[in-house]
ROTOR-707555 format. One record per residue (C-alpha): residue number from 1; residue in one letter; x, y, z. Coordinates in Angstrom, 3 decimals, always signed. Layout:
<atoms>
+------+-------+----------+----------+----------+
| gudo | vexti |       px |       py |       pz |
+------+-------+----------+----------+----------+
|  NUM |     a |        X |        Y |        Z |
...
+------+-------+----------+----------+----------+
</atoms>
This chain:
<atoms>
+------+-------+----------+----------+----------+
| gudo | vexti |       px |       py |       pz |
+------+-------+----------+----------+----------+
|    1 |     g | -121.641 |  -32.366 |  +51.224 |
|    2 |     n | -119.363 |  -30.937 |  +48.563 |
|    3 |     f | -117.023 |  -27.945 |  +48.657 |
|    4 |     n | -116.264 |  -25.930 |  +45.531 |
|    5 |     c | -113.816 |  -23.038 |  +45.362 |
|    6 |     s | -112.918 |  -23.496 |  +41.690 |
|    7 |     y | -112.155 |  -20.479 |  +39.487 |
|    8 |     c | -110.931 |  -18.413 |  +42.472 |
|    9 |     s | -108.131 |  -16.584 |  +40.676 |
|   10 |     s | -106.711 |  -14.911 |  +43.805 |
|   11 |     l | -106.658 |  -18.068 |  +45.984 |
|   12 |     t | -103.033 |  -19.013 |  +46.786 |
|   13 |     s | -103.532 |  -21.821 |  +49.344 |
|   14 |     l | -106.300 |  -23.865 |  +50.941 |
|   15 |     e | -105.674 |  -22.525 |  +54.443 |
|   16 |     g | -109.056 |  -21.953 |  +56.045 |
|   17 |     a | -110.831 |  -24.600 |  +53.940 |
|   18 |     p | -113.240 |  -26.946 |  +55.743 |
|   19 |     k | -111.506 |  -29.573 |  +57.896 |
|   20 |     e | -114.002 |  -32.220 |  +56.786 |
|   21 |     v | -115.763 |  -32.660 |  +53.453 |
|   22 |     g | -117.935 |  -35.749 |  +53.112 |
|   23 |     g | -118.351 |  -35.360 |  +49.358 |
|   24 |     n | -116.205 |  -33.830 |  +46.653 |
|   25 |     f | -113.625 |  -31.049 |  +46.980 |
|   26 |     n | -113.012 |  -28.927 |  +43.884 |
|   27 |     c | -110.318 |  -26.251 |  +43.692 |
|   28 |     s | -109.656 |  -26.516 |  +39.948 |
|   29 |     y | -108.921 |  -23.519 |  +37.707 |
|   30 |     c | -107.438 |  -21.465 |  +40.574 |
|   31 |     s | -104.685 |  -19.700 |  +38.642 |
|   32 |     s | -102.766 |  -18.443 |  +41.713 |
|   33 |     l | -103.001 |  -21.614 |  +43.839 |
|   34 |     t |  -99.463 |  -22.675 |  +44.796 |
|   35 |     s | -100.159 |  -24.960 |  +47.782 |
|   36 |     l | -102.684 |  -27.579 |  +48.889 |
|   37 |     e | -101.824 |  -26.944 |  +52.546 |
|   38 |     g | -105.070 |  -26.720 |  +54.506 |
|   39 |     a | -106.981 |  -29.294 |  +52.443 |
|   40 |     p | -109.201 |  -31.750 |  +54.348 |
|   41 |     k | -107.583 |  -35.070 |  +55.340 |
|   42 |     e | -110.281 |  -37.184 |  +53.656 |
|   43 |     v | -112.708 |  -36.446 |  +50.786 |
|   44 |     g | -114.848 |  -38.188 |  +48.172 |
|   45 |     t | -113.043 |  -36.894 |  +45.078 |
|   46 |     f | -110.412 |  -34.174 |  +44.912 |
|   47 |     d | -109.832 |  -31.978 |  +41.863 |
|   48 |     c | -106.982 |  -29.468 |  +41.727 |
|   49 |     s | -106.553 |  -29.651 |  +37.957 |
|   50 |     r | -105.735 |  -26.677 |  +35.738 |
|   51 |     c | -103.952 |  -24.754 |  +38.500 |
|   52 |     p | -100.918 |  -23.466 |  +36.559 |
|   53 |     s |  -99.097 |  -22.112 |  +39.654 |
|   54 |     l |  -99.379 |  -25.325 |  +41.710 |
|   55 |     t |  -95.847 |  -26.614 |  +42.278 |
|   56 |     s |  -96.428 |  -29.252 |  +44.982 |
|   57 |     l |  -99.086 |  -31.693 |  +46.176 |
|   58 |     k |  -97.942 |  -31.384 |  +49.795 |
|   59 |     g | -100.990 |  -30.874 |  +51.967 |
|   60 |     a | -103.266 |  -32.914 |  +49.690 |
|   61 |     p | -105.818 |  -35.152 |  +51.411 |
|   62 |     e | -104.388 |  -38.368 |  +52.838 |
|   63 |     k | -107.393 |  -40.396 |  +51.667 |
|   64 |     v | -109.539 |  -39.858 |  +48.572 |
|   65 |     r | -112.402 |  -42.315 |  +48.214 |
|   66 |     g | -112.885 |  -41.532 |  +44.517 |
|   67 |     h | -110.561 |  -39.946 |  +41.939 |
|   68 |     f | -107.680 |  -37.536 |  +42.565 |
|   69 |     s | -107.024 |  -35.182 |  +39.647 |
|   70 |     c | -104.118 |  -32.797 |  +39.170 |
|   71 |     t | -104.174 |  -32.712 |  +35.356 |
|   72 |     s | -102.874 |  -29.727 |  +33.401 |
|   73 |     c | -100.886 |  -28.256 |  +36.311 |
|   74 |     k |  -98.079 |  -26.714 |  +34.273 |
|   75 |     s |  -95.729 |  -26.008 |  +37.211 |
|   76 |     l |  -96.127 |  -29.351 |  +39.030 |
|   77 |     t |  -92.769 |  -31.168 |  +39.110 |
|   78 |     t |  -93.470 |  -34.139 |  +41.424 |
|   79 |     l |  -96.303 |  -36.277 |  +42.787 |
|   80 |     e |  -94.714 |  -36.140 |  +46.235 |
|   81 |     g |  -97.426 |  -35.322 |  +48.750 |
|   82 |     a | -100.172 |  -37.042 |  +46.737 |
|   83 |     p | -102.787 |  -38.952 |  +48.758 |
|   84 |     k | -101.648 |  -42.205 |  +50.355 |
|   85 |     k | -104.961 |  -43.911 |  +49.545 |
|   86 |     v | -107.046 |  -43.289 |  +46.416 |
|   87 |     g | -110.132 |  -45.385 |  +45.704 |
|   88 |     g | -110.349 |  -44.363 |  +42.048 |
|   89 |     k | -107.742 |  -43.114 |  +39.598 |
|   90 |     v | -104.901 |  -40.638 |  +40.046 |
|   91 |     k | -105.078 |  -38.353 |  +37.024 |
|   92 |     h | -101.969 |  -36.320 |  +36.197 |
|   93 |     a | -101.887 |  -35.939 |  +32.405 |
|   94 |     r | -100.653 |  -32.774 |  +30.706 |
|   95 |     c |  -98.217 |  -31.747 |  +33.458 |
|   96 |     p |  -95.158 |  -30.995 |  +31.288 |
|   97 |     k |  -92.678 |  -30.509 |  +34.164 |
|   98 |     l |  -93.743 |  -33.668 |  +36.020 |
|   99 |     k |  -90.883 |  -36.138 |  +36.361 |
|  100 |     k |  -92.309 |  -39.546 |  +35.540 |
+------+-------+----------+----------+----------+
</atoms>
């Protein structure tokens, strides 16, 4: 199934998240999230957009069957750590510190 922990303002990492998610994983709008460490290795889609404290994609899933979105992450400076395989699109618009 799906896993949704979006809008969790006190969440700082994904440690303790499910190891496997067959569907979609959503951790968007988590204002204190700084790390994706602990994310499942493979998911359907993965959305960590609008997490203004996220500085790194290290720990992101290795394989995303659908889209991977990290849009509007104001503190993100690199795509290093992004999934190795993405079946859909990688969305990273509106990340002003991202070196392109």
